[in-house]
N, C-alpha and C positions, 0 to 999 in steps of 0.2 A: 687390534687397537695398539697404538704406539705407547711406550712407557718412557716418560721424560723425568729426569731428576732436576728439580728446581733449586737454584741457589738462593732465590728470594721467594717469599710467600706467593707472589703473583708473577705470572709470565711477563717477560719484557716486551713481547710483540705477539701479534696475532699469527698463529701458525696456519699453514695451508692444509689442515686436516680436519676431519669431522669431529672425532672424539679422541681425547688423549687422557691416558692415566698419568697423572703427575704426582711425584713424591717429593715432599719437602720435610726433611728430617723424618719424624714418625707419623706425619700426616699423609693420608691417602686421599687424593683429590681426583675426581673425574670432571674433566672440562670439555665443554661443547663449544665449537667454533662455528659449525654450520649445521650440525645434526638436529633432528627433531627433539621435542620435549620428551616424547615417549622413549626414544632411544637412550637419552640421558638417564631417565629414571630407572629403566631396566638394567642398565649397566651399573648404576649406583647400588642397586639391590644385590646383584650377582657378585660384585667385587668388594662388598663391605666397605664402601667409601665413608670417609669422615666428613667430606665436604663435596657438594655438587656445585658446579659453576657453568653458566652459559654466558659467553661474551657477546654483547650486542649493544648497539646504540639506539635501538627502537623499543617501544613499549610492547610488552607481551603479557597480556592478562592471564594466560594459562600458567605462566611461572608464578605470578603474584598470587593467584588464587590457590596455589598449591604450596605456599609457605616460603617461596623465594623472596628475596628483597633486592631492589635495584640500588646499586651503589657504585661509587668510584673505587678503584683499587687503592688509591692513595689520597691522603689529605695532607695539607701543609698547614703548620701552626704559625699564626701571624699576630703581631702586636702593632697597632697603628701608632707610629711615633709622633704624629701631629697632635696627639692628645696631651703631649708633655713638652714643656719648654726645656726640661733637663731631666736627668735620671733621678734626682731627688724627688721631683713631682711624681714620677712613676712609683717610687717606693712608698709614698704616702697612700696610694690607693690599694695596697695589699692589705690582707688581714693582719691582725696584731701579731700573731705568731710568726708570720713570714717577714714582716717588717723588722721584728726583733732579731730574727735569724740573720738577715742580711746586714743590719746595722752592727750586730755583734761581730760578724766576720770582717766588716770594713775596719772597725776600731782595732781589733786584734791584729789584723794583717798589716795595716798601714803603720802601726806603731812597733812592728817587729822587724829589725834590719835583716833577719835571716830569711824573710820571705821576699820574693822578687816576682814582679809581674813583667812579662815580656810580650810585647805586641809587635808582630811582623806584618807589614803591609805587602810583603812578598815572601813566599815560602822559602825557608832555608832548610837544607837537608839535615843539618845537625839536630835541630829541634824536631823536625818531622820524624826522624828515626826514633828519638826518645819517646815521642808521642805514640808512635806505632807500637813500640814495645809495651807501653802502658795500656793501650787499647786492646792488644792481644790478651793481656792478663785479665782485663775486664770481661772480654768475650768468653774466655775459658771458664770463668766463674759462673756463667749463666747456664741455665738448664737447656735452653734452645738458642744459644747465641750463635750468630753467623758472622764470620770475618769478612765483611764487605769491603773494608779498606785495602785488603790484599790486592784487589784488582785496580783500585783507584790510586795506589801509592805513586806509580810512575806519572799519572796524570797531574798530580800536585806539583811534581818537579818539572814536567814539560811545559806547563802553563802556570808557572809559579806566581805571575803577576795578577792572575785572576782570583787568587785566594788570599785569605788573611789567616794568620795563626795567632791564637791567644794562649799563652803558656804561663803556668803558675809554678814557681820553684820554691822549695825549702832547701836552702843551701844549694847544692848541686843536683838535688833530686827533684825530678819533675813530679808534682803531686796532682796536677790537673791541667787540662787543655781543651780548647775548642778549635776545630778547623772549619773555616767559613768560606763561602763563595761570595764574591762581590758582584751583585747584579745591579742593573740600572736604577731600580727603585727599592732595593732590598739587600740587607746584609743577612745572609742565610747560613745558619749553622748546619754543618753536614755530619761531623763526628764530634763526640764529647767523650772524654775518659778522665777518671779520677783514681788516685791511689787510695786504697782502703786502709786507713790507719787512724789512730786517735790523736787529733790535734785540737779537739774541742771546738771545731768550726765546720760549717757546712761549705765545703769547697765547691760543690756543684752550684749552689745558690750564688756564691761569689762570682763564679764564671758566668752565669746567666746575667747577673747584675753588670759585669764588665762588658759583656757582649752588647747589652742594651745601651749602656753608657756610650760606647764607641759608635754604635749605630746612630744614635741621636746626634752626637757631636759631629759625625761625618755627614749629616744631612740626608740620611736615607728615609724614605717614606715608611718602610716597614722593617721590623726586626722579625726574623723567623727562627724558630727552634727546630726547623727541619721538617721533613715529611715522614709520616708513619703509614704502614699498611693499615687498612680500615678494619682489620680483624685483630682485636687485642685479646691477650690471654695465652699466647703461644710464643711466637717469635718476639713480640713486644708485649710487655705486661700491662695490665690495667693500671698499675701504679704509675707508669709513664704518662698516661692520660691525666691522672690526678695531679701530678707535678706540673705539667704544662698548663692545665686549667688554673691551678692556684697561682701561677706566675702571671696570670692575666692574658694569656694567649688564647686565640680562638682558631678552630679548625675550619678550613675551606677546601672544597674539592680541588686537588692539585692542578687539574687542567685549566682552571681559571687564572692560574699564575704562570701559564705557559710551560708546565712541566708534564712529563710523561705520566699518563694514568689512563688505564682502560676502564670502560664502563662494562658492568656485568650484572648478572642475576646470581645470587648465591644462597645456598641453604646449608646450614650446619646440621649434620646428622649425629655426630658423636661428641657430646659435650665433655666426656671424660678425658679426651685428648687435650682439653684446656683446663685440666685440674678442677673441673666442675663449674667454671665461671668464664664465660666469653662475652665480649662486647663488640658489637658490629656497628659501624657508622655508615649510614645509607642516605640516599637522596630523600629530601622532604617529600612525603606522600608518594614515594616511588617515581617521582618526576625527574627524569634524567637530565632535564634542562635547568633544574633548580640549583641555586648557589647555597641554599640552606640544607641543613642536615637533620635527620632523625637518628635516634639512638635505640638500639636493640640490645637487651641484656638476656643472655641465656644462662640459666643456673640449674644445677642438678639438685638443689635443696632450696628451702624457703629462705628468702632474704628478709631481714628486719627493715623497718622504715629507715633506720639510720644507715644501713648498708645501701638501700635504694637511693637515699639522698646524695650519696657520693657520685652518682651518675647523672643527676638532674642538673641542668644548667640552662641559662637564658639563651645560649646559642643553639639549643635544640628546639625545633618546633614541637616534636612529639618524643616521648620516651616510652618504650614498650618493654614489658618484662614477661619472660616465659620461665616459670618455675616448675620443676618436675614435669608433670603432664598438663599443666594448666595452659589455657589459651593466653594470647598476649593481652596484657592490661595496658590501656592507653592513658597517658597523662598529657593533656593538651597544654601547649604553651607553658612548659615548666619554667618557673622563675626562681627556684630555690638555689642560692649560691652559698658556698661554705667559705 
């Protein structure tokens, strides 16, 4: 069996082999591309795998009946701009705490001459380099951070007119930025980075606000906060899910927006590699043709109702919880928003 080191949590393309042992940081993954269910299960037991995966675009009841879930490898987070005439209307639909956070940032920053917002409709290397240095420091502070911008840096310079840069300065110091790609119907964030220091303002929220404002003003149909792997708790934290949801964005399987995303069946075996809490986004009712999503929460301990409520949302058809050794608890058509 071949052993492959992954740079990202999911493989970029279907490989021409039956079974592959894939390593992503400290995760041990056994992936099947053509092999049988029995072979995958046997190798998973013998190799102490943390995750089992079978890549397929067809429905396989044997996987579903044995605890696998059918899912896209990536979801993209979208906001429908047509719901708002301007960014101020967007702010009014947020909850009280988030409205206050954004309005506080706007008031403080707009009235301080030391703060400067720079928006580039074409990428310039001077600001890109400063952003990259900030991004690297962010990645270094993460437990399982991966420097994906390293390979994309030259792409931003070679096709600079395809991208937009939003940068936020305090004097000469870059304290936050977003790199975006301009698509026909969508302004899509790719990378975001902020400087960790105390200025009594939420820089990330101000950047999100600015991204949405520019997207609406430029006439895009959608604003996107980028794509996430559909397994939260390791490379990306469950906190990232909470932030994007609270900002009014909704996840959609990435393939429906013309982006790369493989379909697969997945089973998490070792929850401890996720610090005891993992979240997996899957196709509604394991239907690989659905645009809707179900949510699965795996926890090594009992969750309170308050903790469960953080994962319930109107954009999920079903929410399932597996706590300790309990079976999945199903919550139909969950409508609780925070």
